[in-house]
C-alpha positions as YAML, in Angstrom:
chain: A
units: angstrom
residues:
- id: 1
  name: LEU
  ca: [-58.02, 68.29, -53.90]
- id: 2
  name: ARG
  ca: [-57.74, 68.92, -50.03]
- id: 3
  name: PHE
  ca: [-53.29, 68.96, -51.37]
- id: 4
  name: CYS
  ca: [-54.51, 71.79, -53.34]
- id: 5
  name: PHE
  ca: [-56.62, 73.12, -50.84]
- id: 6
  name: LEU
  ca: [-53.63, 73.03, -48.42]
- id: 7
  name: LEU
  ca: [-51.07, 74.92, -51.23]
- id: 8
  name: TYR
  ca: [-52.80, 77.59, -52.40]
- id: 9
  name: PHE
  ca: [-53.75, 78.65, -48.52]
- id: 10
  name: LEU
  ca: [-50.30, 78.35, -47.78]
- id: 11
  name: ALA
  ca: [-49.04, 80.50, -50.62]
- id: 12
  name: SER
  ca: [-52.84, 82.89, -49.37]
- id: 13
  name: SER
  ca: [-51.47, 82.94, -45.95]
- id: 14
  name: LEU
  ca: [-47.71, 83.89, -47.28]
- id: 15
  name: ARG
  ca: [-49.30, 86.41, -49.38]
- id: 16
  name: THR
  ca: [-51.43, 88.20, -46.64]
- id: 17
  name: LEU
  ca: [-48.10, 87.90, -43.80]
- id: 18
  name: ILE
  ca: [-44.97, 89.09, -46.06]
- id: 19
  name: PRO
  ca: [-45.43, 92.65, -46.40]
- id: 20
  name: ILE
  ca: [-46.61, 92.79, -41.99]
- id: 21
  name: THR
  ca: [-43.75, 90.23, -41.08]
- id: 22
  name: THR
  ca: [-40.79, 92.29, -39.91]
- id: 23
  name: LYS
  ca: [-36.92, 91.17, -40.62]
- id: 24
  name: LYS
  ca: [-36.30, 91.59, -37.45]
- id: 25
  name: ALA
  ca: [-38.42, 88.99, -36.33]
- id: 26
  name: ILE
  ca: [-37.10, 86.55, -38.59]
- id: 27
  name: TYR
  ca: [-33.12, 87.53, -38.17]
- id: 28
  name: LEU
  ca: [-34.93, 86.06, -34.53]
- id: 29
  name: SER
  ca: [-36.70, 83.26, -35.12]
- id: 30
  name: GLY
  ca: [-32.74, 82.03, -36.62]
- id: 31
  name: GLN
  ca: [-34.90, 80.45, -39.48]
- id: 32
  name: SER
  ca: [-35.50, 82.02, -42.56]
- id: 33
  name: PRO
  ca: [-39.10, 81.28, -44.67]
- id: 34
  name: VAL
  ca: [-36.88, 80.21, -47.69]
- id: 35
  name: HIS
  ca: [-35.93, 77.68, -45.23]
- id: 36
  name: SER
  ca: [-39.41, 76.33, -44.69]
- id: 37
  name: ALA
  ca: [-40.79, 76.45, -47.73]
- id: 38
  name: ALA
  ca: [-37.35, 74.25, -49.79]
- id: 39
  name: ASP
  ca: [-37.88, 72.36, -46.67]
- id: 40
  name: GLY
  ca: [-41.77, 71.37, -47.08]
- id: 41
  name: GLY
  ca: [-41.17, 71.69, -51.22]
- id: 42
  name: GLN
  ca: [-43.39, 74.43, -51.97]
- id: 43
  name: VAL
  ca: [-42.14, 75.45, -55.22]
- id: 44
  name: GLU
  ca: [-45.01, 78.37, -54.76]
- id: 45
  name: CYS
  ca: [-44.28, 79.83, -51.81]
- id: 46
  name: LEU
  ca: [-40.57, 79.05, -52.74]
- id: 47
  name: ASP
  ca: [-41.28, 81.25, -56.12]
- id: 48
  name: LEU
  ca: [-43.13, 84.05, -54.48]
- id: 49
  name: LEU
  ca: [-40.44, 84.36, -51.62]
- id: 50
  name: ILE
  ca: [-37.73, 85.16, -53.67]
- id: 51
  name: GLN
  ca: [-39.44, 87.23, -56.23]
- id: 52
  name: THR
  ca: [-40.22, 89.31, -52.96]
- id: 53
  name: GLY
  ca: [-36.01, 89.13, -52.36]
- id: 54
  name: TYR
  ca: [-36.02, 87.36, -49.78]
- id: 55
  name: ASP
  ca: [-32.30, 86.61, -49.25]
- id: 56
  name: VAL
  ca: [-31.86, 82.66, -50.62]
- id: 57
  name: ASN
  ca: [-27.98, 82.77, -49.34]
- id: 58
  name: ALA
  ca: [-29.92, 83.11, -46.07]
- id: 59
  name: LEU
  ca: [-28.01, 81.03, -43.01]
- id: 60
  name: LEU
  ca: [-30.34, 79.48, -40.23]
- id: 61
  name: HIS
  ca: [-28.84, 79.96, -37.02]
- id: 62
  name: THR
  ca: [-26.55, 78.01, -34.97]
- id: 63
  name: HIS
  ca: [-29.15, 77.39, -32.31]
- id: 64
  name: ILE
  ca: [-31.27, 75.71, -34.52]
- id: 65
  name: SER
  ca: [-28.25, 74.00, -37.31]
- id: 66
  name: GLY
  ca: [-26.05, 72.62, -34.07]
- id: 67
  name: LYS
  ca: [-29.58, 72.05, -32.04]
- id: 68
  name: ASN
  ca: [-31.67, 70.21, -34.10]
- id: 69
  name: TYR
  ca: [-29.98, 68.83, -36.82]
- id: 70
  name: SER
  ca: [-25.94, 66.88, -36.40]
- id: 71
  name: ASP
  ca: [-25.33, 67.78, -40.11]
- id: 72
  name: LEU
  ca: [-24.99, 71.04, -39.15]
- id: 73
  name: ARG
  ca: [-27.65, 72.62, -42.57]
- id: 74
  name: LYS
  ca: [-27.31, 76.18, -42.76]
- id: 75
  name: THR
  ca: [-29.09, 76.73, -46.35]
- id: 76
  name: ALA
  ca: [-32.42, 76.44, -47.98]
- id: 77
  name: LEU
  ca: [-30.06, 74.94, -50.54]
- id: 78
  name: TYR
  ca: [-29.53, 72.40, -48.70]
- id: 79
  name: PHE
  ca: [-32.95, 71.49, -47.32]
- id: 80
  name: ALA
  ca: [-33.80, 70.60, -51.28]
- id: 81
  name: VAL
  ca: [-30.66, 68.77, -51.43]
- id: 82
  name: SER
  ca: [-31.06, 66.29, -48.27]
- id: 83
  name: SER
  ca: [-34.44, 66.04, -49.79]
- id: 84
  name: GLY
  ca: [-34.17, 65.25, -53.47]
- id: 85
  name: ASP
  ca: [-36.09, 68.39, -54.22]
- id: 86
  name: VAL
  ca: [-34.51, 68.56, -57.86]
- id: 87
  name: THR
  ca: [-37.03, 71.27, -59.02]
- id: 88
  name: CYS
  ca: [-36.84, 73.11, -55.86]
- id: 89
  name: ALA
  ca: [-33.19, 72.48, -55.94]
- id: 90
  name: GLU
  ca: [-33.07, 74.99, -59.47]
- id: 91
  name: MET
  ca: [-34.68, 77.25, -58.18]
- id: 92
  name: LEU
  ca: [-32.62, 78.12, -55.50]
- id: 93
  name: LEU
  ca: [-29.44, 78.03, -57.54]
- id: 94
  name: ALA
  ca: [-31.44, 80.06, -60.53]
- id: 95
  name: ALA
  ca: [-31.72, 82.23, -57.86]
- id: 96
  name: GLY
  ca: [-27.92, 83.05, -56.84]
- id: 97
  name: ALA
  ca: [-28.38, 79.83, -54.36]
- id: 98
  name: ARG
  ca: [-24.80, 79.35, -53.69]
- id: 99
  name: THR
  ca: [-23.18, 75.49, -53.50]
- id: 100
  name: ASP
  ca: [-20.24, 76.32, -50.69]
- id: 101
  name: LEU
  ca: [-21.88, 77.55, -47.26]
- id: 102
  name: ASP
  ca: [-22.61, 74.55, -45.96]
- id: 103
  name: PRO
  ca: [-20.05, 72.76, -43.66]
- id: 104
  name: LEU
  ca: [-20.70, 69.17, -45.49]
- id: 105
  name: GLN
  ca: [-21.31, 70.75, -48.87]
- id: 106
  name: CYS
  ca: [-24.58, 70.21, -51.06]
- id: 107
  name: ILE
  ca: [-22.56, 68.60, -53.53]
- id: 108
  name: LEU
  ca: [-21.69, 65.73, -51.15]
- id: 109
  name: ILE
  ca: [-24.99, 65.40, -49.46]
- id: 110
  name: ALA
  ca: [-26.39, 64.41, -53.61]
- id: 111
  name: ILE
  ca: [-23.23, 62.38, -53.87]
- id: 112
  name: ARG
  ca: [-23.83, 60.14, -50.89]
- id: 113
  name: SER
  ca: [-27.34, 59.86, -52.25]
- id: 114
  name: GLU
  ca: [-26.60, 58.87, -54.93]
- id: 115
  name: ARG
  ca: [-28.63, 62.54, -57.33]
- id: 116
  name: TYR
  ca: [-27.83, 62.27, -60.51]
- id: 117
  name: GLU
  ca: [-29.88, 64.97, -61.74]
- id: 118
  name: LEU
  ca: [-28.73, 66.83, -58.28]
- id: 119
  name: VAL
  ca: [-25.16, 65.90, -58.89]
- id: 120
  name: GLN
  ca: [-24.92, 67.32, -62.98]
- id: 121
  name: LEU
  ca: [-27.26, 70.70, -61.88]
- id: 122
  name: LEU
  ca: [-24.89, 71.53, -58.69]
- id: 123
  name: LEU
  ca: [-21.66, 70.93, -61.55]
- id: 124
  name: SER
  ca: [-23.42, 73.74, -63.92]
- id: 125
  name: TYR
  ca: [-24.14, 75.88, -61.82]
- id: 126
  name: GLY
  ca: [-20.24, 75.63, -60.36]
- id: 127
  name: ALA
  ca: [-20.42, 73.21, -57.06]
- id: 128
  name: ASP
  ca: [-16.97, 72.45, -56.17]
- id: 129
  name: VAL
  ca: [-16.70, 68.53, -57.23]
- id: 130
  name: ASN
  ca: [-13.53, 69.12, -55.60]
- id: 131
  name: CYS
  ca: [-13.75, 69.86, -51.84]
- id: 132
  name: TYR
  ca: [-13.28, 68.29, -48.49]
- id: 133
  name: PHE
  ca: [-15.63, 67.31, -45.34]
- id: 134
  name: ARG
  ca: [-13.12, 67.96, -42.35]
- id: 135
  name: VAL
  ca: [-15.77, 68.52, -39.66]
- id: 136
  name: ILE
  ca: [-15.05, 65.22, -38.05]
- id: 137
  name: SER
  ca: [-11.68, 64.93, -39.46]
- id: 138
  name: ASN
  ca: [-9.05, 66.55, -41.15]
- id: 139
  name: THR
  ca: [-8.31, 63.93, -44.10]
- id: 140
  name: VAL
  ca: [-7.41, 65.74, -46.98]
- id: 141
  name: PHE
  ca: [-8.52, 62.29, -49.15]
- id: 142
  name: PRO
  ca: [-11.39, 63.42, -51.81]
- id: 143
  name: THR
  ca: [-15.05, 62.62, -49.57]
- id: 144
  name: ALA
  ca: [-16.98, 62.37, -52.67]
- id: 145
  name: LEU
  ca: [-14.59, 59.61, -53.42]
- id: 146
  name: GLN
  ca: [-15.53, 58.00, -50.13]
- id: 147
  name: TYR
  ca: [-19.21, 58.60, -50.84]
- id: 148
  name: CYS
  ca: [-19.37, 57.18, -54.68]
- id: 149
  name: LEU
  ca: [-16.87, 53.89, -53.83]
- id: 150
  name: ARG
  ca: [-19.27, 51.29, -55.06]
- id: 151
  name: ASP
  ca: [-20.85, 53.33, -57.47]
- id: 152
  name: HIS
  ca: [-18.95, 53.11, -60.05]
- id: 153
  name: VAL
  ca: [-21.51, 55.57, -62.82]
- id: 154
  name: MET
  ca: [-21.17, 58.61, -60.38]
- id: 155
  name: LEU
  ca: [-17.16, 58.32, -60.01]
- id: 156
  name: ARG
  ca: [-17.54, 58.39, -63.99]
- id: 157
  name: LEU
  ca: [-19.60, 61.70, -63.24]
- id: 158
  name: LEU
  ca: [-17.48, 63.10, -61.22]
- id: 159
  name: LEU
  ca: [-14.10, 62.41, -62.78]
- id: 160
  name: ASN
  ca: [-15.50, 64.15, -66.26]
- id: 161
  name: SER
  ca: [-16.37, 66.92, -64.27]
- id: 162
  name: GLY
  ca: [-13.00, 68.24, -62.78]
- id: 163
  name: TYR
  ca: [-12.76, 65.35, -60.61]
- id: 164
  name: GLN
  ca: [-8.79, 65.59, -58.98]
- id: 165
  name: VAL
  ca: [-7.86, 61.66, -59.04]
- id: 166
  name: HIS
  ca: [-4.03, 62.36, -58.30]
- id: 167
  name: LYS
  ca: [-4.96, 63.47, -54.59]
- id: 168
  name: CYS
  ca: [-6.24, 60.58, -53.69]
- id: 169
  name: PHE
  ca: [-2.47, 59.14, -54.26]
- id: 170
  name: GLN
  ca: [-0.63, 61.77, -52.44]
- id: 171
  name: CYS
  ca: [0.41, 62.13, -48.49]
- id: 172
  name: SER
  ca: [-0.02, 65.36, -46.92]
- id: 173
  name: HIS
  ca: [2.22, 64.82, -43.66]
- id: 174
  name: GLY
  ca: [5.09, 65.17, -45.82]
- id: 175
  name: ASN
  ca: [8.09, 62.41, -46.40]
- id: 176
  name: SER
  ca: [10.05, 62.36, -43.17]
- id: 177
  name: GLU
  ca: [11.72, 59.65, -42.38]
- id: 178
  name: GLU
  ca: [9.52, 59.26, -38.75]
- id: 179
  name: VAL
  ca: [6.39, 58.93, -41.27]
- id: 180
  name: ASN
  ca: [7.76, 56.44, -42.91]
- id: 181
  name: ASN
  ca: [8.65, 54.74, -40.03]
- id: 182
  name: THR
  ca: [5.22, 55.18, -38.88]
- id: 183
  name: TRP
  ca: [3.41, 53.84, -41.80]
- id: 184
  name: THR
  ca: [6.20, 51.11, -42.17]
- id: 185
  name: ASP
  ca: [5.04, 50.14, -38.58]
- id: 186
  name: LEU
  ca: [1.38, 50.41, -39.13]
- id: 187
  name: HIS
  ca: [1.51, 48.06, -42.32]
- id: 188
  name: ASN
  ca: [3.77, 45.36, -40.13]
- id: 189
  name: HIS
  ca: [0.86, 45.53, -37.27]
- id: 190
  name: VAL
  ca: [-2.26, 45.30, -39.91]
- id: 191
  name: TYR
  ca: [0.40, 42.21, -41.51]
- id: 192
  name: GLN
  ca: [0.96, 40.12, -38.54]
- id: 193
  name: VAL
  ca: [-3.11, 40.49, -36.88]
- id: 194
  name: TYR
  ca: [-4.40, 39.12, -40.94]
- id: 195
  name: SER
  ca: [-1.75, 36.94, -40.76]
- id: 196
  name: GLN
  ca: [-3.04, 35.56, -37.82]
- id: 197
  name: ARG
  ca: [-4.97, 31.86, -38.32]
- id: 198
  name: ASN
  ca: [-8.15, 33.12, -36.67]
- id: 199
  name: ILE
  ca: [-9.32, 35.77, -38.52]
- id: 200
  name: VAL
  ca: [-11.72, 35.79, -41.12]
- id: 201
  name: SER
  ca: [-10.80, 37.69, -44.20]
- id: 202
  name: VAL
  ca: [-14.49, 38.61, -44.78]
- id: 203
  name: ARG
  ca: [-14.64, 42.04, -44.65]
- id: 204
  name: ALA
  ca: [-9.90, 42.62, -45.91]
- id: 205
  name: ASN
  ca: [-11.59, 40.53, -49.39]
- id: 206
  name: THR
  ca: [-14.43, 42.94, -49.62]
- id: 207
  name: ALA
  ca: [-12.41, 46.22, -49.37]
- id: 208
  name: ARG
  ca: [-9.91, 45.19, -51.64]
- id: 209
  name: HIS
  ca: [-12.80, 44.31, -54.27]
- id: 210
  name: ILE
  ca: [-14.21, 47.84, -53.67]
- id: 211
  name: TYR
  ca: [-11.00, 49.34, -53.85]
- id: 212
  name: SER
  ca: [-9.32, 47.80, -57.12]
- id: 213
  name: SER
  ca: [-13.14, 48.57, -58.22]
- id: 214
  name: ALA
  ca: [-12.85, 51.88, -57.80]
- id: 215
  name: ILE
  ca: [-9.07, 52.49, -58.66]
- id: 216
  name: LYS
  ca: [-9.29, 50.54, -62.06]
- id: 217
  name: SER
  ca: [-12.15, 52.93, -62.44]
- id: 218
  name: ILE
  ca: [-9.72, 55.84, -61.87]
...
């Protein structure tokens, strides 16, 4: 009962605040009320904001995103997906929310969290299953694969949704002799390290099992 009253109070307060809150005040705050509604899973408030015309693609200001969130999130959709909130995510998507505005795109969050329903929902609204996350590194190895190596169900879902598996076997650094020599030297060094008798190869065996299983699925 208290929870229901709280929800009613929030929605009622929002109806009072919407007409007297200026766009400038929202801009200066650095955060849209749509972010707050999605973050808190407030379905009724989110619906009211959408019906009133608030931008579902509003972005968190850099000083808020960078200071408070290590994942650099920017959109209300990201809040909903990271919370596993299918209802709010679907409301935002139906209202025109884009899936590609965050540095770490929403579909990658859903894949990493093993949220199949959200992955399917995002894909149905055009999310790019072949997107990359290059903030930390500039690798072009498909990011989604890195997040679901142990999850064959998710991997098959991605493969059936247009996952470009051939990119797993491509090198973006060219085929120059210098590059080939570098990889040859690296291979030899790793082989020497793991050939030492005192090295326990538990990690190597585990990695071999994971990767071989993933490759079989691919």
